[in-house]
N, CA, C and O atoms as a printed pandas DataFrame, in Angstrom:
     atom_number atom_name residue_name chain_id  residue_number  x_coord  y_coord  z_coord
0              1         N          UNK        A               1   18.874  197.282   12.397
1              2        CA          UNK        A               1   17.557  196.830   12.305
2              3         C          UNK        A               1   16.433  196.948   12.048
3              4         O          UNK        A               1   15.826  197.949   11.669
4              5         N          UNK        A               2   16.112  196.019   12.220
5              6        CA          UNK        A               2   14.331  195.203   11.648
6              7         C          UNK        A               2   13.480  196.150   12.259
7              8         O          UNK        A               2   13.447  196.796   13.306
8              9         N          UNK        A               3   12.699  195.983   11.077
9             10        CA          UNK        A               3   11.667  196.909   11.336
10            11         C          UNK        A               3   10.721  196.036   12.061
11            12         O          UNK        A               3   10.648  194.817   11.902
12            13         N          UNK        A               4    9.586  197.149   13.335
13            14        CA          UNK        A               4    8.346  196.019   13.953
14            15         C          UNK        A               4    7.735  195.317   13.491
15            16         O          UNK        A               4    7.282  195.457   12.355
16            17         N          UNK        A               5    7.595  194.630   14.014
17            18        CA          UNK        A               5    6.053  194.411   13.387
18            19         C          UNK        A               5    4.956  193.947   14.698
19            20         O          UNK        A               5    5.017  193.840   15.923
20            21         N          UNK        A               6    4.064  193.777   13.743
21            22        CA          UNK        A               6    2.831  193.942   14.437
22            23         C          UNK        A               6    2.200  192.104   14.487
23            24         O          UNK        A               6    3.025  191.250   14.165
24            25         N          UNK        A               7    0.637  191.595   14.930
25            26        CA          UNK        A               7    0.544  190.530   13.962
26            27         C          UNK        A               7   -1.241  190.854   14.492
27            28         O          UNK        A               7   -1.958  191.407   15.326
28            29         N          UNK        A               8   -1.215  190.277   13.642
29            30        CA          UNK        A               8   -3.217  189.980   13.189
30            31         C          UNK        A               8   -3.563  188.943   12.566
31            32         O          UNK        A               8   -2.891  188.537   11.618
32            33         N          UNK        A               9   -4.740  188.286   13.003
33            34        CA          UNK        A               9   -4.646  187.794   13.288
34            35         C          UNK        A               9   -6.996  186.812   12.760
35            36         O          UNK        A               9   -8.209  186.737   12.956
36            37         N          UNK        A              10   -6.148  186.548   12.280
37            38        CA          UNK        A              10   -7.695  186.277   11.248
38            39         C          UNK        A              10   -8.161  184.806   10.822
39            40         O          UNK        A              10   -7.595  183.746   10.555
40            41         N          UNK        A              11   -9.574  185.308   10.896
41            42        CA          UNK        A              11   -9.789  183.265    9.986
42            43         C          UNK        A              11  -10.433  183.562    8.952
43            44         O          UNK        A              11  -10.898  184.692    8.803
44            45         N          UNK        A              12  -10.564  182.659    8.111
45            46        CA          UNK        A              12  -11.127  182.352    7.015
46            47         C          UNK        A              12  -10.926  180.794    6.233
47            48         O          UNK        A              12  -10.037  179.948    6.126
48            49         N          UNK        A              13  -12.248  180.985    5.800
49            50        CA          UNK        A              13  -13.053  179.811    5.283
50            51         C          UNK        A              13  -11.481  178.858    4.429
51            52         O          UNK        A              13  -10.638  179.533    3.838
52            53         N          UNK        A              14  -11.374  177.620    4.503
53            54        CA          UNK        A              14  -10.236  177.126    3.828
54            55         C          UNK        A              14  -10.511  176.962    2.494
55            56         O          UNK        A              14   -9.486  176.756    1.844
56            57         N          UNK        A              15  -11.427  176.977    1.912
57            58        CA          UNK        A              15  -10.772  177.285    0.345
58            59         C          UNK        A              15  -10.236  178.980    0.069
59            60         O          UNK        A              15   -9.278  179.043   -0.702
60            61         N          UNK        A              16  -10.466  179.596    0.313
61            62        CA          UNK        A              16   -9.376  181.461    0.571
62            63         C          UNK        A              16   -8.194  181.422    1.388
63            64         O          UNK        A              16   -7.349  182.317    1.358
64            65         N          UNK        A              17   -8.116  180.394    2.123
65            66        CA          UNK        A              17   -6.847  180.408    2.278
66            67         C          UNK        A              17   -6.417  179.942    2.343
67            68         O          UNK        A              17   -5.446  180.026    3.094
68            69         N          UNK        A              18   -6.799  178.544    1.319
69            70        CA          UNK        A              18   -5.497  178.035   -0.474
70            71         C          UNK        A              18   -5.701  178.081   -1.197
71            72         O          UNK        A              18   -5.271  177.270   -2.016
72            73         N          UNK        A              19   -6.885  179.479   -1.669
73            74        CA          UNK        A              19   -6.361  180.158   -2.579
74            75         C          UNK        A              19   -5.359  181.468   -2.087
75            76         O          UNK        A              19   -4.428  181.637   -2.873
76            77         N          UNK        A              20   -5.381  182.353   -1.015
77            78        CA          UNK        A              20   -4.254  182.935   -0.832
78            79         C          UNK        A              20   -2.887  182.222   -0.943
79            80         O          UNK        A              20   -1.943  182.726   -1.551
80            81         N          UNK        A              21   -2.839  181.214   -0.422
81            82        CA          UNK        A              21   -1.651  180.374   -0.194
82            83         C          UNK        A              21   -1.085  180.519   -1.633
83            84         O          UNK        A              21   -0.017  181.094   -1.842
84            85         N          UNK        A              22   -1.978  179.877   -2.792
85            86        CA          UNK        A              22   -1.397  179.552   -3.763
86            87         C          UNK        A              22   -1.041  180.879   -4.779
87            88         O          UNK        A              22   -0.107  180.783   -5.575
88            89         N          UNK        A              23   -1.704  181.892   -4.706
89            90        CA          UNK        A              23   -1.098  183.484   -5.169
90            91         C          UNK        A              23    0.031  183.559   -4.441
91            92         O          UNK        A              23    0.836  183.978   -5.272
92            93         N          UNK        A              24    0.799  183.383   -3.101
93            94        CA          UNK        A              24    1.714  183.599   -2.656
94            95         C          UNK        A              24    2.679  182.242   -3.123
95            96         O          UNK        A              24    3.569  182.535   -3.920
96            97         N          UNK        A              25    2.642  181.558   -2.930
97            98        CA          UNK        A              25    3.619  180.249   -3.410
98            99         C          UNK        A              25    3.908  180.946   -5.267
99           100         O          UNK        A              25    5.087  181.093   -5.589
100          101         N          UNK        A              26    3.333  181.139   -5.819
101          102        CA          UNK        A              26    2.892  181.553   -7.425
102          103         C          UNK        A              26    3.887  183.356   -7.874
103          104         O          UNK        A              26    4.128  183.783   -9.003
104          105         N          UNK        A              27    4.239  184.008   -6.527
105          106        CA          UNK        A              27    4.283  184.845   -6.148
106          107         C          UNK        A              27    5.462  185.405   -5.838
107          108         O          UNK        A              27    6.120  186.443   -5.787
108          109         N          UNK        A              28    5.438  184.516   -5.698
109          110        CA          UNK        A              28    7.196  184.151   -4.245
110          111         C          UNK        A              28    7.319  184.643   -3.608
111          112         O          UNK        A              28    8.491  184.934   -3.366
112          113         N          UNK        A              29    6.515  185.059   -2.957
113          114        CA          UNK        A              29    6.643  185.581   -1.411
114          115         C          UNK        A              29    5.534  184.508   -0.292
115          116         O          UNK        A              29    4.431  183.977   -0.425
116          117         N          UNK        A              30    6.047  184.550    0.248
117          118        CA          UNK        A              30    5.126  184.131    1.925
118          119         C          UNK        A              30    3.639  184.104    1.722
119          120         O          UNK        A              30    3.163  184.548    0.677
120          121         N          UNK        A              31    2.927  183.632    2.616
121          122        CA          UNK        A              31    1.629  184.384    2.928
122          123         C          UNK        A              31    1.203  185.216    3.503
123          124         O          UNK        A              31    0.135  185.825    3.440
124          125         N          UNK        A              32    1.946  185.272    4.034
125          126        CA          UNK        A              32    1.756  187.337    5.592
126          127         C          UNK        A              32    2.962  188.327    4.300
127          128         O          UNK        A              32    2.757  189.428    4.812
128          129         N          UNK        A              33    3.729  188.576    3.391
129          130        CA          UNK        A              33    4.269  189.139    2.670
130          131         C          UNK        A              33    2.420  189.648    1.354
131          132         O          UNK        A              33    1.929  190.735    1.051
132          133         N          UNK        A              34    1.969  187.979    0.945
133          134        CA          UNK        A              34    1.619  187.800    0.349
134          135         C          UNK        A              34   -0.112  189.606    0.698
135          136         O          UNK        A              34   -0.319  190.748    0.288
136          137         N          UNK        A              35   -0.894  188.386    1.848
137          138        CA          UNK        A              35   -1.558  189.424    2.498
138          139         C          UNK        A              35   -1.556  191.013    2.170
139          140         O          UNK        A              35   -2.290  191.849    1.643
140          141         N          UNK        A              36    0.258  190.887    3.070
141          142        CA          UNK        A              36    0.306  192.666    3.379
142          143         C          UNK        A              36    0.305  193.567    2.103
143          144         O          UNK        A              36   -0.121  194.713    2.247
144          145         N          UNK        A              37    0.767  193.142    0.786
145          146        CA          UNK        A              37    0.792  193.651    0.076
146          147         C          UNK        A              37   -1.042  193.638   -0.434
147          148         O          UNK        A              37   -1.253  194.046   -1.577
148          149         N          UNK        A              38   -1.429  193.496   -0.173
149          150        CA          UNK        A              38   -3.140  193.008   -0.576
150          151         C          UNK        A              38   -3.437  194.453    0.018
151          152         O          UNK        A              38   -4.111  195.366   -0.460
152          153         N          UNK        A              39   -2.745  194.380    1.176
153          154        CA          UNK        A              39   -3.318  195.226    2.211
154          155         C          UNK        A              39   -2.712  196.851    1.636
155          156         O          UNK        A              39   -3.564  197.739    1.607
156          157         N          UNK        A              40   -2.097  197.007    1.447
157          158        CA          UNK        A              40   -0.920  198.252    0.914
158          159         C          UNK        A              40   -1.803  198.841   -0.440
159          160         O          UNK        A              40   -1.984  200.020   -0.744
160          161         N          UNK        A              41   -2.235  197.741   -1.070
161          162        CA          UNK        A              41   -2.882  198.126   -2.476
162          163         C          UNK        A              41   -4.185  198.343   -2.208
163          164         O          UNK        A              41   -4.728  199.405   -2.510
164          165         N          UNK        A              42   -4.705  197.524   -1.714
165          166        CA          UNK        A              42   -6.280  197.956   -0.962
166          167         C          UNK        A              42   -7.194  199.372   -0.628
167          168         O          UNK        A              42   -8.081  200.094   -1.084
168          169         N          UNK        A              43   -5.918  199.116    0.965
169          170        CA          UNK        A              43   -6.380  199.931    1.542
170          171         C          UNK        A              43   -6.418  201.454    1.124
171          172         O          UNK        A              43   -7.397  202.183    1.290
172          173         N          UNK        A              44   -5.151  201.854    0.529
173          174        CA          UNK        A              44   -5.495  203.528    0.160
174          175         C          UNK        A              44   -7.107  203.639   -1.031
175          176         O          UNK        A              44   -7.894  204.582   -0.948
176          177         N          UNK        A              45   -7.272  202.508   -2.009
177          178        CA          UNK        A              45   -8.103  202.762   -2.673
178          179         C          UNK        A              45   -9.693  203.190   -1.541
179          180         O          UNK        A              45  -10.323  204.186   -1.186
180          181         N          UNK        A              46   -9.710  202.025   -1.396
181          182        CA          UNK        A              46  -11.294  201.669   -0.516
182          183         C          UNK        A              46  -11.281  204.032    0.674
183          184         O          UNK        A              46  -11.864  205.113    0.582
184          185         N          UNK        A              47  -10.092  203.297    1.595
185          186        CA          UNK        A              47  -10.234  204.972    2.369
186          187         C          UNK        A              47  -10.556  206.263    1.105
187          188         O          UNK        A              47  -11.494  207.053    1.208
188          189         N          UNK        A              48   -9.610  206.257   -0.009
189          190        CA          UNK        A              48   -9.875  207.062   -0.962
190          191         C          UNK        A              48  -11.491  207.492   -1.141
191          192         O          UNK        A              48  -11.966  208.616   -0.977
192          193         N          UNK        A              49  -12.309  206.055   -1.591
193          194        CA          UNK        A              49  -13.140  205.997   -1.979
194          195         C          UNK        A              49  -14.368  206.305   -0.921
195          196         O          UNK        A              49  -15.546  206.366   -1.275
196          197         N          UNK        A              50  -13.923  206.483    0.395
197          198        CA          UNK        A              50  -14.952  206.789    1.461
198          199         C          UNK        A              50  -14.864  208.454    1.695
199          200         O          UNK        A              50  -15.543  209.360    2.179
200          201         N          UNK        A              51  -13.646  208.258    1.063
201          202        CA          UNK        A              51  -13.158  210.390    1.622
202          203         C          UNK        A              51  -13.196  211.236    0.290
203          204         O          UNK        A              51  -12.723  212.371    0.238
204          205         N          UNK        A              52  -13.701  210.701   -0.619
205          206        CA          UNK        A              52  -13.532  211.785   -1.488
206          207         C          UNK        A              52  -15.459  211.881   -2.121
207          208         O          UNK        A              52  -16.158  211.572   -1.156
208          209         N          UNK        A              53  -16.086  212.106   -3.001
209          210        CA          UNK        A              53  -16.820  212.613   -3.660
210          211         C          UNK        A              53  -17.230  212.773   -5.290
211          212         O          UNK        A              53  -16.651  213.760   -5.745
212          213         N          UNK        A              54  -17.982  212.153   -6.209
213          214        CA          UNK        A              54  -17.448  212.660   -7.610
214          215         C          UNK        A              54  -18.717  213.050   -7.795
215          216         O          UNK        A              54  -19.808  212.749   -7.313
216          217         N          UNK        A              55  -18.344  213.743   -8.554
217          218        CA          UNK        A              55  -20.418  214.591   -8.810
218          219         C          UNK        A              55  -20.222  214.616  -10.717
219          220         O          UNK        A              55  -19.256  214.252  -11.387
220          221         N          UNK        A              56  -21.010  214.957  -10.978
221          222        CA          UNK        A              56  -21.526  214.899  -12.599
222          223         C          UNK        A              56  -21.383  216.671  -12.448
223          224         O          UNK        A              56  -21.537  217.500  -11.552
224          225         N          UNK        A              57  -20.937  216.667  -14.120
225          226        CA          UNK        A              57  -21.110  218.547  -14.121
226          227         C          UNK        A              57  -22.502  219.151  -13.838
227          228         O          UNK        A              57  -22.573  220.332  -13.496
228          229         N          UNK        A              58  -23.588  218.408  -13.963
229          230        CA          UNK        A              58  -24.350  218.650  -13.786
230          231         C          UNK        A              58  -25.372  219.444  -12.154
231          232         O          UNK        A              58  -25.891  220.498  -11.786
232          233         N          UNK        A              59  -25.017  217.442  -11.496
233          234        CA          UNK        A              59  -23.970  218.134   -9.528
234          235         C          UNK        A              59  -24.174  218.899   -9.587
235          236         O          UNK        A              59  -25.224  219.493   -9.342
236          237         N          UNK        A              60  -22.136  219.564  -10.362
237          238        CA          UNK        A              60  -22.053  220.290   -9.115
238          239         C          UNK        A              60  -22.203  221.915   -9.878
239          240         O          UNK        A              60  -21.509  222.913   -9.681
240          241         N          UNK        A              61  -23.224  221.751  -10.679
241          242        CA          UNK        A              61  -23.431  223.024  -10.842
242          243         C          UNK        A              61  -24.837  223.766  -10.330
243          244         O          UNK        A              61  -25.147  224.954  -10.231
244          245         N          UNK        A              62  -25.549  222.513  -10.051
245          246        CA          UNK        A              62  -26.718  222.263   -9.129
246          247         C          UNK        A              62  -25.531  222.926   -7.483
247          248         O          UNK        A              62  -25.510  224.067   -7.022
248          249         N          UNK        A              63  -24.889  221.947   -7.103
249          250        CA          UNK        A              63  -23.784  222.523   -5.887
250          251         C          UNK        A              63  -23.767  223.932   -5.768
251          252         O          UNK        A              63  -24.413  224.601   -4.961
252          253         N          UNK        A              64  -23.040  224.301   -6.567
253          254        CA          UNK        A              64  -22.508  225.526   -6.844
254          255         C          UNK        A              64  -23.279  226.729   -6.226
255          256         O          UNK        A              64  -23.020  227.511   -5.311
256          257         N          UNK        A              65  -24.763  226.509   -7.437
257          258        CA          UNK        A              65  -26.098  227.207   -7.155
258          259         C          UNK        A              65  -26.556  226.985   -6.042
259          260         O          UNK        A              65  -27.470  227.803   -5.947
260          261         N          UNK        A              66  -26.509  226.226   -4.841
261          262        CA          UNK        A              66  -27.438  226.211   -3.795
262          263         C          UNK        A              66  -26.590  227.249   -2.995
263          264         O          UNK        A              66  -26.967  228.256   -2.395
264          265         N          UNK        A              67  -24.604  226.416   -3.248
265          266        CA          UNK        A              67  -23.954  227.760   -2.577
266          267         C          UNK        A              67  -24.335  228.870   -2.608
267          268         O          UNK        A              67  -24.853  229.320   -1.586
268          269         N          UNK        A              68  -24.228  229.608   -3.654
269          270        CA          UNK        A              68  -24.130  230.882   -3.845
270          271         C          UNK        A              68  -25.541  231.414   -3.548
271          272         O          UNK        A              68  -25.834  232.574   -3.258
272          273         N          UNK        A              69  -26.258  230.493   -3.655
273          274        CA          UNK        A              69  -27.984  231.397   -3.080
274          275         C          UNK        A              69  -27.247  232.331   -1.930
275          276         O          UNK        A              69  -26.098  232.233   -1.499
276          277         N          UNK        A              70  -28.400  233.369   -1.537
277          278        CA          UNK        A              70  -28.679  234.279   -0.885
278          279         C          UNK        A              70  -29.783  233.938    0.550
279          280         O          UNK        A              70  -30.728  234.580    1.008
280          281         N          UNK        A              71  -29.025  232.392    1.034
281          282        CA          UNK        A              71  -29.848  232.294    2.143
282          283         C          UNK        A              71  -31.401  231.613    2.558
283          284         O          UNK        A              71  -32.095  231.438    3.560
284          285         N          UNK        A              72  -31.463  231.201    0.133
285          286        CA          UNK        A              72  -32.866  230.198    0.099
286          287         C          UNK        A              72  -32.974  228.919    0.462
287          288         O          UNK        A              72  -33.866  228.136    0.134
288          289         N          UNK        A              73  -32.261  228.766    0.987
289          290        CA          UNK        A              73  -31.693  227.150    1.138
290          291         C          UNK        A              73  -31.306  227.003    2.437
291          292         O          UNK        A              73  -30.321  227.741    2.477
292          293         N          UNK        A              74  -31.498  226.303    4.063
293          294        CA          UNK        A              74  -31.531  225.417    5.070
294          295         C          UNK        A              74  -31.354  224.401    5.050
295          296         O          UNK        A              74  -32.224  223.646    4.616
296          297         N          UNK        A              75  -29.692  223.749    5.688
297          298        CA          UNK        A              75  -29.973  222.823    6.032
298          299         C          UNK        A              75  -30.578  221.296    6.815
299          300         O          UNK        A              75  -30.195  221.066    7.962
300          301         N          UNK        A              76  -31.541  220.293    6.102
301          302        CA          UNK        A              76  -32.358  220.222    7.439
302          303         C          UNK        A              76  -30.570  219.392    9.298
303          304         O          UNK        A              76  -29.360  219.201    9.425
304          305         N          UNK        A              77  -31.709  219.309    9.975
305          306        CA          UNK        A              77  -30.776  218.420   10.935
306          307         C          UNK        A              77  -29.897  217.720   10.712
307          308         O          UNK        A              77  -28.715  217.808   11.042
308          309         N          UNK        A              78  -30.755  216.517    9.777
309          310        CA          UNK        A              78  -29.032  215.504    9.549
310          311         C          UNK        A              78  -27.681  215.378    9.014
311          312         O          UNK        A              78  -26.773  214.558    9.153
312          313         N          UNK        A              79  -27.918  216.932    8.070
313          314        CA          UNK        A              79  -27.204  217.838    7.246
314          315         C          UNK        A              79  -26.464  218.285    8.233
315          316         O          UNK        A              79  -25.281  217.960    8.124
316          317         N          UNK        A              80  -26.756  218.979    9.256
317          318        CA          UNK        A              80  -26.226  219.849    9.845
318          319         C          UNK        A              80  -25.399  219.168   11.225
319          320         O          UNK        A              80  -24.761  219.894   11.987
320          321         N          UNK        A              81  -25.506  217.728   11.414
321          322        CA          UNK        A              81  -25.154  216.897   12.164
322          323         C          UNK        A              81  -23.775  215.972   11.667
323          324         O          UNK        A              81  -22.738  216.050   12.327
324          325         N          UNK        A              82  -23.849  215.236   10.644
325          326        CA          UNK        A              82  -23.418  215.052    9.716
326          327         C          UNK        A              82  -22.094  216.500   10.043
327          328         O          UNK        A              82  -21.240  216.287   10.903
328          329         N          UNK        A              83  -22.092  217.553    9.449
329          330        CA          UNK        A              83  -21.331  218.602    9.144
330          331         C          UNK        A              83  -20.438  219.104   10.867
331          332         O          UNK        A              83  -19.330  219.596   11.081
332          333         N          UNK        A              84  -21.781  218.601   11.976
333          334        CA          UNK        A              84  -20.779  218.597   13.362
334          335         C          UNK        A              84  -19.675  217.607   13.428
335          336         O          UNK        A              84  -18.565  217.987   13.801
336          337         N          UNK        A              85  -19.946  216.006   13.000
337          338        CA          UNK        A              85  -19.662  214.899   12.853
338          339         C          UNK        A              85  -18.214  215.393   12.257
339          340         O          UNK        A              85  -17.147  215.450   12.868
340          341         N          UNK        A              86  -18.480  215.730   10.903
341          342        CA          UNK        A              86  -16.712  215.689   10.339
342          343         C          UNK        A              86  -15.866  216.748   10.822
343          344         O          UNK        A              86  -14.687  216.812   10.476
344          345         N          UNK        A              87  -16.663  218.006   11.996
345          346        CA          UNK        A              87  -16.437  218.563   11.896
346          347         C          UNK        A              87  -15.181  218.116   13.262
347          348         O          UNK        A              87  -13.967  218.278   13.138
348          349         N          UNK        A              88  -15.654  217.725   14.108
349          350        CA          UNK        A              88  -15.423  216.452   15.422
350          351         C          UNK        A              88  -13.916  215.405   14.628
351          352         O          UNK        A              88  -12.712  215.518   14.858
352          353         N          UNK        A              89  -14.398  214.775   14.005
353          354        CA          UNK        A              89  -13.715  214.136   13.357
354          355         C          UNK        A              89  -11.772  215.133   12.989
355          356         O          UNK        A              89  -10.598  214.901   13.276
356          357         N          UNK        A              90  -12.493  216.144   12.283
357          358        CA          UNK        A              90  -11.095  216.876   11.999
358          359         C          UNK        A              90  -11.116  217.206   10.236
359          360         O          UNK        A              90  -10.173  217.790    9.701
360          361         N          UNK        A              91  -12.331  216.736    9.463
361          362        CA          UNK        A              91  -12.164  216.756    8.365
362          363         C          UNK        A              91  -12.487  218.195    7.645
363          364         O          UNK        A              91  -12.335  218.326    6.431
C-alpha cells in the first residue's frame, strides 16, 4: 500500500528553484523528495527553538529566587495573559 501524499504549492524565485533542482540532482533524488528532506530536517529544529528557553546559570538562579520568594513579586498583566494563552494551547 502506497503512502498517501498531499500537494503543497509554493512559488520560488527562479534562482532559488534552480538551486534546489541542482541540489536534488546531485543528491540523486527528486525535487519533491529533496524539499521534503529539508522540511523533515529543519522543522523539528525550528519548532524546538520556539518551545524551549535556554538560560544562563545566573538567569536560572534569578528565576529560582523569584519562584521561591514568598509573594514579593506579582506578575504583570502581560505575563498573566501569556500564561493564560499557553494554558489554552495545552502547554
